[in-house]
C-alpha positions as CSV (number, residue, x, y, z in Angstrom):
1,M,7.6,26.9,47.5
2,K,4.6,26.9,46.8
3,E,4.8,31.0,47.2
4,F,7.3,31.0,44.9
5,H,5.4,29.6,41.7
6,V,2.8,31.7,42.8
7,L,4.9,34.7,42.3
8,L,6.4,34.0,39.6
9,Q,2.7,34.3,38.3
10,R,2.6,37.7,39.0
11,A,5.3,39.0,36.2
12,S,4.0,40.5,33.5
13,Q,4.8,43.0,30.2
14,S,4.9,46.4,32.5
15,Q,6.6,44.2,35.4
16,P,8.5,41.1,33.6
17,L,11.0,39.2,36.2
18,V,14.5,37.8,35.5
19,L,16.2,35.7,38.4
20,L,19.5,35.4,38.7
21,L,21.2,32.3,40.2
22,D,24.7,32.2,40.2
23,S,27.6,29.5,41.2
24,L,25.0,26.2,41.7
25,D,28.3,24.2,40.9
26,Q,28.8,25.5,44.9
27,L,25.7,23.7,46.4
28,R,27.0,21.0,48.6
29,S,24.5,18.0,48.1
30,Y,24.1,14.8,47.0
31,S,21.1,14.8,44.7
32,I,21.5,17.9,43.2
33,K,18.5,16.5,41.4
34,R,16.7,17.5,44.6
35,E,18.1,20.6,45.2
36,L,17.4,22.3,41.8
37,S,13.5,20.4,41.9
38,W,11.4,23.5,43.0
39,L,12.5,24.9,39.4
40,P,9.6,25.4,37.6
41,N,9.6,23.0,34.1
42,K,7.7,25.6,32.1
43,L,8.0,29.2,33.0
44,P,5.2,31.7,33.1
45,P,5.4,35.1,30.6
46,H,7.5,37.4,31.1
47,V,9.8,35.3,33.7
48,K,13.4,34.8,32.7
49,I,15.9,32.6,34.9
50,V,19.4,32.9,34.4
51,L,21.7,29.8,36.4
52,T,25.3,29.5,36.2
53,C,27.8,26.4,37.1
54,L,30.7,25.0,36.0
55,T,30.2,22.9,33.0
56,G,31.8,20.2,34.4
57,D,29.9,20.0,37.4
58,Q,27.3,17.7,38.3
59,A,24.8,21.0,38.5
60,F,25.5,21.6,34.6
61,A,24.9,18.0,33.5
62,C,21.4,18.0,35.1
63,L,20.4,21.2,33.9
64,K,22.1,20.5,30.5
65,V,19.2,17.5,30.3
66,G,16.3,19.0,32.0
67,S,13.8,21.0,30.6
68,L,14.5,24.7,31.1
69,A,15.4,25.0,27.2
70,Y,18.9,26.9,26.6
71,I,21.8,25.9,27.8
72,A,25.0,28.3,26.4
73,H,28.6,27.1,27.3
């Protein structure tokens, strides 16, 4: 995961990065917090992450209370 965080730092104004992670609710894990722990708490400039999941799911609850800013319904 360290390499992932290093690559995020390479995003720039001329080369922004948008990651789309769809259907997090389909992760089959007993610990969704652990599964999502690789996501940074604060994104570097010019990096956006779009996450999708069902609103009634454990993944949604973890994201909603996390520090990943904005949750749209």
